[in-house]
ZAMARGU-4260 file (C-alpha; in steps of 0.2 Angstrom, whole numbers, plus 5000, padded with zeros to 4 digits):
<rodrens>
0) 5000/5000/5000 | 5006/5018/4997 | 5009/5030/5011 | 4996/5042/5016 | 4998/5060/5009
5) 4994/5074/5021 | 4981/5087/5014 | 4989/5104/5011 | 4975/5117/5012 | 4987/5130/5003
10) 4987/5119/4987 | 4970/5124/4981 | 4971/5142/4988 | 4987/5145/4978 | 4976/5145/4962
15) 4970/5163/4967 | 4979/5177/4975 | 4978/5180/4994 | 4965/5194/4995 | 4962/5192/5014
20) 4975/5206/5017 | 4965/5220/5009 | 4960/5233/5021 | 4946/5246/5018 | 4952/5263/5024
25) 4944/5281/5023 | 4950/5290/5008 | 4948/5305/4998 | 4933/5307/4986 | 4945/5308/4971
30) 4945/5292/4961 | 4961/5282/4960 | 4966/5270/4946 | 4973/5254/4953 | 4982/5244/4940
35) 4984/5225/4944 | 4999/5217/4936 | 5005/5199/4936 | 5023/5206/4940 | 5033/5222/4941
40) 5050/5215/4933 | 5055/5227/4920 | 5066/5214/4911 | 5050/5204/4907 | 5039/5216/4898
45) 5033/5207/4882 | 5017/5205/4872 | 5002/5206/4884 | 5011/5216/4898 | 5016/5229/4885
50) 4998/5231/4880 | 4992/5232/4898 | 5005/5246/4902 | 4999/5255/4886 | 4981/5254/4892
55) 4986/5261/4909 | 4996/5275/4901 | 4980/5279/4891 | 4969/5279/4907 | 4980/5287/4919
60) 4978/5305/4915 | 4959/5303/4917 | 4962/5300/4936 | 4969/5311/4950 | 4977/5296/4958
65) 4987/5281/4951 | 4995/5266/4958 | 5001/5249/4952 | 4999/5233/4962 | 5010/5218/4958
70) 5002/5201/4961 | 5020/5193/4962 | 5033/5198/4975 | 5041/5215/4971 | 5059/5213/4963
75) 5074/5223/4969 | 5073/5242/4966 | 5084/5241/4951 | 5074/5228/4942 | 5057/5236/4945
80) 5046/5244/4931 | 5050/5262/4927 | 5034/5272/4932 | 5041/5288/4925 | 5030/5287/4908
85) 5014/5286/4918 | 5006/5302/4924 | 4990/5304/4933 | 4979/5320/4931 | 4985/5337/4934
90) 4994/5340/4951 | 4992/5322/4955 | 5006/5313/4966 | 5018/5302/4957 | 5011/5284/4954
95) 5015/5271/4967 | 5020/5253/4965 | 5015/5241/4979 | 5014/5222/4980 | 5000/5212/4986
100) 5012/5202/4996 | 5020/5217/5005 | 5022/5216/5024 | 5008/5229/5025 | 4990/5225/5020
105) 4984/5232/5003 | 4974/5247/5008 | 4959/5251/4997 | 4947/5265/4998 | 4930/5270/4990
110) 4938/5279/4976 | 4948/5264/4969 | 4944/5259/4951 | 4953/5243/4947 | 4961/5239/4930
115) 4962/5220/4930 | 4975/5214/4918 | 4972/5195/4918 | 4960/5183/4926 | 4970/5180/4943
120) 4968/5199/4946 | 4949/5199/4946 | 4948/5191/4963 | 4957/5206/4970 | 4943/5217/4964
125) 4930/5204/4971 | 4938/5206/4988 | 4938/5225/4986 | 4919/5224/4981 | 4915/5213/4996
130) 4923/5226/5008 | 4913/5240/5000 | 4897/5230/5001 | 4901/5226/5019 | 4903/5244/5023
135) 4885/5248/5015 | 4892/5254/4998 | 4889/5248/4981 | 4904/5239/4972 | 4914/5251/4961
140) 4915/5246/4942 | 4931/5239/4935 | 4941/5238/4918 | 4944/5220/4913 | 4957/5219/4900
145) 4955/5202/4891 | 4969/5197/4880 | 4965/5179/4877 | 4952/5166/4882 | 4961/5162/4898
150) 4949/5148/4904 | 4956/5138/4889 | 4973/5138/4897 | 4968/5124/4908 | 4960/5107/4907
155) 4942/5106/4913 | 4943/5107/4932 | 4945/5120/4946 | 4956/5132/4937 | 4946/5132/4921
160) 4930/5136/4932 | 4939/5149/4942 | 4945/5158/4926 | 4928/5157/4918 | 4919/5164/4934
165) 4928/5181/4931 | 4918/5183/4916 | 4902/5184/4925 | 4901/5200/4935 | 4888/5209/4925
170) 4886/5228/4926 | 4902/5232/4936 | 4913/5225/4922 | 4919/5234/4907 | 4927/5221/4896
175) 4941/5229/4885 | 4945/5215/4873 | 4961/5214/4864 | 4956/5208/4846 | 4940/5208/4836
180) 4942/5189/4834 | 4942/5186/4853 | 4927/5198/4855 | 4917/5188/4843 | 4921/5172/4852
185) 4916/5180/4869 | 4900/5187/4862 | 4895/5169/4856 | 4899/5162/4873 | 4886/5175/4881
190) 4897/5180/4896 | 4890/5192/4908 | 4899/5208/4905 | 4891/5225/4909 | 4899/5231/4893
195) 4912/5226/4880 | 4924/5237/4870 | 4934/5228/4857 | 4951/5235/4850 | 4962/5228/4837
200) 4980/5226/4844 | 4993/5237/4839 | 5010/5231/4833 | 5023/5232/4847 | 5030/5249/4848
205) 5048/5243/4846 | 5044/5233/4831 | 5034/5247/4823 | 5049/5258/4825 | 5060/5246/4816
210) 5047/5246/4801 | 5046/5264/4802 | 5065/5267/4801 | 5065/5256/4786 | 5052/5266/4778
215) 5041/5250/4777 | 5053/5244/4764 | 5059/5226/4769 | 5077/5221/4763 | 5078/5206/4752
220) 5079/5189/4760 | 5094/5178/4755 | 5090/5167/4739 | 5104/5154/4743 | 5097/5147/4759
225) 5080/5145/4768 | 5076/5150/4786 | 5060/5144/4795 | 5056/5152/4811 | 5044/5143/4823
230) 5036/5150/4838 | 5041/5137/4850 | 5034/5137/4868 | 5034/5119/4874 | 5027/5123/4891
235) 5011/5131/4884 | 4999/5118/4877 | 4989/5131/4867 | 5005/5134/4856 | 5005/5116/4850
240) 5023/5113/4851 | 5022/5094/4847 | 5012/5099/4832 | 5025/5111/4827 | 5038/5097/4827
245) 5027/5085/4818 | 5024/5098/4804 | 5043/5101/4803 | 5047/5083/4802 | 5034/5078/4790
250) 5040/5093/4778 | 5058/5087/4780 | 5054/5069/4776 | 5041/5072/4762 | 5046/5089/4754
255) 5064/5094/4758 | 5072/5081/4747 | 5067/5092/4732 | 5074/5108/4739 | 5092/5113/4733
260) 5096/5126/4746 | 5102/5123/4764 | 5089/5125/4777 | 5090/5132/4795 | 5077/5129/4808
265) 5075/5141/4822 | 5063/5142/4837 | 5059/5158/4847 | 5048/5159/4862 | 5054/5150/4877
270) 5071/5141/4878 | 5071/5122/4875 | 5084/5109/4870 | 5089/5107/4852 | 5077/5095/4843
275) 5086/5083/4832 | 5075/5075/4818 | 5078/5058/4811 | 5087/5064/4796 | 5099/5074/4807
280) 5091/5091/4804 | 5091/5102/4820 | 5078/5114/4827 | 5089/5127/4837 | 5081/5137/4851
285) 5084/5155/4852 | 5074/5157/4868 | 5066/5173/4873 | 5073/5186/4862 | 5075/5204/4865
290) 5064/5215/4854 | 5079/5221/4843 | 5085/5203/4841 | 5068/5197/4837 | 5066/5211/4824
295) 5083/5206/4816 | 5078/5187/4816 | 5061/5191/4808 | 5070/5201/4794 | 5082/5187/4791
300) 5069/5173/4790 | 5058/5167/4776 | 5044/5157/4783 | 5035/5158/4800 | 5026/5143/4809
305) 5015/5148/4823 | 5000/5138/4830 | 4988/5144/4843 | 4974/5134/4850 | 4964/5149/4855
310) 4952/5162/4848 | 4965/5176/4851 | 4975/5178/4835 | 4992/5178/4845 | 5005/5191/4841
315) 5018/5180/4832 | 5009/5176/4816 | 5004/5194/4814 | 5021/5200/4817 | 5029/5188/4805
320) 5017/5193/4791 | 5020/5211/4795 | 5039/5208/4793 | 5037/5200/4776 | 5037/5181/4781
325) 5026/5168/4773 | 5016/5162/4788 | 5008/5145/4792 | 4996/5146/4807 | 4979/5138/4811
330) 4960/5144/4812 | 4950/5142/4828 | 4932/5145/4832 | 4929/5159/4820 | 4947/5165/4819
335) 4954/5165/4802 | 4970/5175/4800 | 4971/5170/4781 | 4958/5183/4778 | 4968/5196/4785
340) 4984/5195/4775 | 4989/5187/4759 | 5005/5179/4766 | 4996/5169/4780 | 4990/5151/4777
345) 4979/5140/4788 | 4984/5123/4792 | 4977/5110/4804 | 4990/5107/4818 | 4983/5090/4822
350) 4986/5084/4804 | 5004/5084/4800 | 5003/5079/4782 | 4991/5094/4778 | 5002/5106/4789
355) 5018/5100/4780 | 5009/5103/4763 | 5004/5121/4769 | 5022/5124/4775 | 5029/5118/4758
360) 5017/5130/4749 | 5024/5145/4760 | 5042/5140/4757 | 5039/5140/4738 | 5031/5157/4739
365) 5045/5164/4750 | 5059/5157/4739 | 5050/5164/4724 | 5052/5182/4732 | 5069/5179/4739
370) 5082/5191/4733 | 5070/5205/4730 | 5065/5219/4742 | 5047/5219/4749 | 5034/5230/4757
375) 5028/5229/4775 | 5010/5226/4775 | 5000/5225/4791 | 4987/5211/4793 | 4970/5218/4795
380) 4969/5211/4813 | 4982/5224/4818 | 4978/5242/4821 | 4989/5253/4810 | 4991/5266/4824
385) 4999/5265/4840 | 4991/5260/4856 | 4986/5277/4862 | 4977/5282/4846 | 4970/5264/4846
390) 4962/5266/4863 | 4956/5284/4859 | 4947/5278/4843 | 4939/5264/4853 | 4930/5277/4864
395) 4934/5269/4881 | 4922/5277/4894 | 4930/5283/4910 | 4924/5273/4925 | 4920/5282/4941
400) 4916/5276/4959 | 4898/5270/4962 | 4887/5282/4971
</rodrens>
């Protein structure tokens, strides 16, 4: 018989942040924007966190007070986010950065308006709303910046249910949805948002700057070799890394013998061991690239391979297409990026032969254009403007404390 295992009460509680340490205090009548972040480490600002900070920068001037709350322990001072780009309204004090796990309880007051940036931050608003109601006040509304269908990150179970519950707060919740594709999916699911505003994501500012510096004129790709760039994140099931490998191997086995030029296989996303295929070909991991290195890699690659089992379009296939790569991705529940850009092709990740055939079509198209300069064309899923103009055009309402 196996030994008994002691029940750990903290095991399930770890699924959500500890909100028991919120403390309601008397505060000024002036509203305060409280931005909940997954972490406050300046060295790990990519993709979704960049978008959150842009939304915070857009909303901040509309509030006389501003603070950021990290749901992870705060890093050392030199590694923390730079708050200098963020300014609240006129004559406002400088923004503060605090941690939910600080020694002191997280003080909240009746003027707090929360910006929840991912599903695990919504329980912090829930705890705040409970404190207000206990004090005889109505719950304040909150912004919920939704950048993916996060319940889908988990198998059916407690985490899935917890994540999906955050979509059911009704009138207090203003859902700001990062992509038209995701907004359509959430609408079909009939979630209980008070209101929804959908925005098309903007290209990362650093990548947009690279294209602007080039005058949107892309340098020619080499014609004497082929570089395939895969979005490789083995630890994230929604990115279908095993399907990426199956697609590459099927292409190597069935299609590469007819190709005369040397082939380089690269993986960017998260670090992993070099993958060696049966014919000796290798997929080398570049890991998590800096934005300048990522842009340079995009400009030197011919074909992009990026799967995403999610209604959100995901940034990599859109960035790859914008930088002139021929792209293979997948459709999902109404998401069809092939309609947004001529260089994007759909392939079923679960059918390696079909995916490899789509990859071979992309390779043929890329090599036909190699050696000639190109023009950067944004996919229609991306907003041509920066985030600030993007949010301004969306007409986001300014939430105020409940009366």
